[in-house]
Short mmCIF file of the C-alpha atoms (twelve columns), coordinates in Angstrom:
data_MODEL
# 
_entry.id   MODEL 
# 
loop_
_atom_site.group_PDB 
_atom_site.id 
_atom_site.type_symbol 
_atom_site.label_atom_id 
_atom_site.label_alt_id 
_atom_site.label_comp_id 
_atom_site.label_asym_id 
_atom_site.label_seq_id 
_atom_site.Cartn_x 
_atom_site.Cartn_y 
_atom_site.Cartn_z 
_atom_site.pdbx_PDB_model_num 
ATOM 1   C CA . MET A 1   65.128 -54.950 144.757 1 
ATOM 2   C CA . ASN A 2   67.643 -52.098 144.267 1 
ATOM 3   C CA . SER A 3   67.114 -48.532 142.943 1 
ATOM 4   C CA . LYS A 4   67.492 -47.692 139.030 1 
ATOM 5   C CA . LYS A 5   71.122 -45.401 139.854 1 
ATOM 6   C CA . ASP A 6   72.464 -48.671 141.341 1 
ATOM 7   C CA . ILE A 7   72.602 -50.301 137.914 1 
ATOM 8   C CA . SER A 8   73.555 -47.347 136.218 1 
ATOM 9   C CA . LYS A 9   76.810 -47.358 137.941 1 
ATOM 10  C CA . ILE A 10  77.749 -51.154 137.681 1 
ATOM 11  C CA . LEU A 11  76.691 -51.005 133.871 1 
ATOM 12  C CA . LYS A 12  79.543 -50.261 131.342 1 
ATOM 13  C CA . GLN A 13  78.682 -47.690 128.383 1 
ATOM 14  C CA . CYS A 14  80.427 -49.652 126.116 1 
ATOM 15  C CA . TYR A 15  77.920 -52.598 126.419 1 
ATOM 16  C CA . PHE A 16  75.329 -49.945 124.972 1 
ATOM 17  C CA . TRP A 17  76.755 -48.334 122.224 1 
ATOM 18  C CA . ASP A 18  73.241 -47.498 121.192 1 
ATOM 19  C CA . VAL A 19  71.955 -46.010 124.578 1 
ATOM 20  C CA . ASP A 20  73.701 -43.587 126.917 1 
ATOM 21  C CA . ILE A 21  72.721 -45.704 130.233 1 
ATOM 22  C CA . LYS A 22  73.654 -42.727 132.211 1 
ATOM 23  C CA . SER A 23  71.163 -40.264 131.093 1 
ATOM 24  C CA . GLY A 24  68.447 -41.513 133.771 1 
ATOM 25  C CA . LYS A 25  65.751 -42.549 131.050 1 
ATOM 26  C CA . ALA A 26  64.199 -46.230 131.336 1 
ATOM 27  C CA . VAL A 27  66.512 -48.952 129.554 1 
ATOM 28  C CA . SER A 28  64.665 -51.682 128.633 1 
ATOM 29  C CA . LYS A 29  65.672 -55.079 130.847 1 
ATOM 30  C CA . LYS A 30  64.903 -57.143 128.469 1 
ATOM 31  C CA . LEU A 31  68.179 -54.946 126.383 1 
ATOM 32  C CA . ILE A 32  69.811 -54.860 129.576 1 
ATOM 33  C CA . ILE A 33  69.253 -58.788 130.348 1 
ATOM 34  C CA . GLU A 34  70.733 -59.599 126.774 1 
ATOM 35  C CA . ARG A 35  73.662 -57.061 126.538 1 
ATOM 36  C CA . ILE A 36  74.846 -57.961 130.195 1 
ATOM 37  C CA . PHE A 37  74.703 -62.153 129.168 1 
ATOM 38  C CA . SER A 38  76.547 -61.939 125.695 1 
ATOM 39  C CA . MET A 39  79.179 -59.370 127.005 1 
ATOM 40  C CA . GLY A 40  79.219 -59.078 130.741 1 
ATOM 41  C CA . THR A 41  81.697 -60.449 133.787 1 
ATOM 42  C CA . LEU A 42  80.281 -62.720 135.715 1 
ATOM 43  C CA . ASP A 43  80.462 -60.275 138.519 1 
ATOM 44  C CA . GLU A 44  78.374 -58.327 136.159 1 
ATOM 45  C CA . VAL A 45  75.679 -61.317 135.686 1 
ATOM 46  C CA . ALA A 46  75.601 -61.791 139.378 1 
ATOM 47  C CA . PHE A 47  74.627 -58.587 140.136 1 
ATOM 48  C CA . LEU A 48  71.945 -58.554 136.923 1 
ATOM 49  C CA . LEU A 49  70.792 -61.534 139.012 1 
ATOM 50  C CA . GLY A 50  70.598 -60.427 142.326 1 
ATOM 51  C CA . TYR A 51  68.906 -56.660 141.194 1 
ATOM 52  C CA . TYR A 52  66.170 -59.000 138.712 1 
ATOM 53  C CA . GLY A 53  65.775 -62.091 140.240 1 
ATOM 54  C CA . LYS A 54  66.789 -65.360 138.834 1 
ATOM 55  C CA . LYS A 55  63.171 -66.029 137.864 1 
ATOM 56  C CA . GLU A 56  62.782 -62.765 136.208 1 
ATOM 57  C CA . VAL A 57  66.333 -63.309 133.639 1 
ATOM 58  C CA . GLU A 58  65.607 -66.948 133.002 1 
ATOM 59  C CA . LYS A 59  62.374 -65.797 131.918 1 
ATOM 60  C CA . ILE A 60  63.657 -62.977 129.627 1 
ATOM 61  C CA . LEU A 61  66.534 -65.092 128.112 1 
ATOM 62  C CA . LEU A 62  64.098 -68.149 127.080 1 
ATOM 63  C CA . ASP A 63  61.878 -65.662 125.358 1 
ATOM 64  C CA . LEU A 64  64.930 -63.677 123.330 1 
ATOM 65  C CA . ASN A 65  64.751 -63.853 119.611 1 
ATOM 66  C CA . TYR A 66  68.648 -64.150 119.128 1 
ATOM 67  C CA . MET A 67  71.476 -65.074 121.550 1 
ATOM 68  C CA . ASP A 68  75.138 -66.067 120.170 1 
ATOM 69  C CA . PRO A 69  75.818 -70.075 120.644 1 
ATOM 70  C CA . LYS A 70  77.883 -69.459 123.697 1 
ATOM 71  C CA . THR A 71  75.376 -67.483 125.652 1 
ATOM 72  C CA . LEU A 72  73.001 -69.833 124.949 1 
ATOM 73  C CA . ASN A 73  75.060 -72.654 126.095 1 
ATOM 74  C CA . PHE A 74  76.018 -70.577 129.018 1 
ATOM 75  C CA . ALA A 75  72.459 -69.714 129.703 1 
ATOM 76  C CA . SER A 76  71.276 -73.267 129.324 1 
ATOM 77  C CA . LYS A 77  73.772 -74.841 131.870 1 
ATOM 78  C CA . TYR A 78  73.579 -71.876 134.126 1 
ATOM 79  C CA . PHE A 79  69.724 -72.144 134.512 1 
ATOM 80  C CA . GLY A 80  69.857 -76.042 134.057 1 
ATOM 81  C CA . ARG A 81  67.300 -76.040 131.194 1 
ATOM 82  C CA . SER A 82  67.594 -77.501 127.491 1 
ATOM 83  C CA . LYS A 83  68.556 -75.781 124.653 1 
ATOM 84  C CA . THR A 84  65.344 -76.199 122.739 1 
ATOM 85  C CA . GLU A 85  63.811 -74.546 125.449 1 
ATOM 86  C CA . PHE A 86  65.051 -71.138 124.321 1 
ATOM 87  C CA . ARG A 87  63.203 -69.504 121.381 1 
ATOM 88  C CA . CYS A 88  66.251 -68.231 119.572 1 
ATOM 89  C CA . TYR A 89  67.300 -72.371 119.985 1 
ATOM 90  C CA . THR A 90  63.873 -73.153 118.010 1 
ATOM 91  C CA . ARG A 91  63.421 -69.775 115.693 1 
ATOM 92  C CA . LYS A 92  66.731 -71.176 114.204 1 
ATOM 93  C CA . GLN A 93  66.163 -74.539 113.691 1 
ATOM 94  C CA . SER A 94  63.025 -73.763 111.997 1 
ATOM 95  C CA . MET A 95  64.886 -71.136 109.559 1 
ATOM 96  C CA . PRO A 96  66.335 -72.295 106.689 1 
ATOM 97  C CA . GLN A 97  69.571 -71.052 105.985 1 
ATOM 98  C CA . LEU A 98  69.404 -71.290 101.763 1 
ATOM 99  C CA . TRP A 99  73.140 -70.130 100.930 1 
ATOM 100 C CA . ASN A 100 74.664 -73.351 102.401 1 
ATOM 101 C CA . SER A 101 74.052 -75.668 99.378  1 
# 
């Protein structure tokens, strides 16, 4: 596993507008994985998978409360999982949208 210094070099501050990743303070790996999968490049996703490990990244993505539809589709296809296995998908389906009549 790489050191924390290595991951802060590759992460772009624009993905973490609300957190200073360069300060050396600990940033949640859940937040890092969520933002890189949502906004990062394929190279950054590959780095992330190597840094945290494919199983750990998959576990965190399966447990997220929200993922945009494109990211959900990508994660579903990449890990070979059904969308229904992701918490964000089942959570979205169980919440009625009353403003759509």
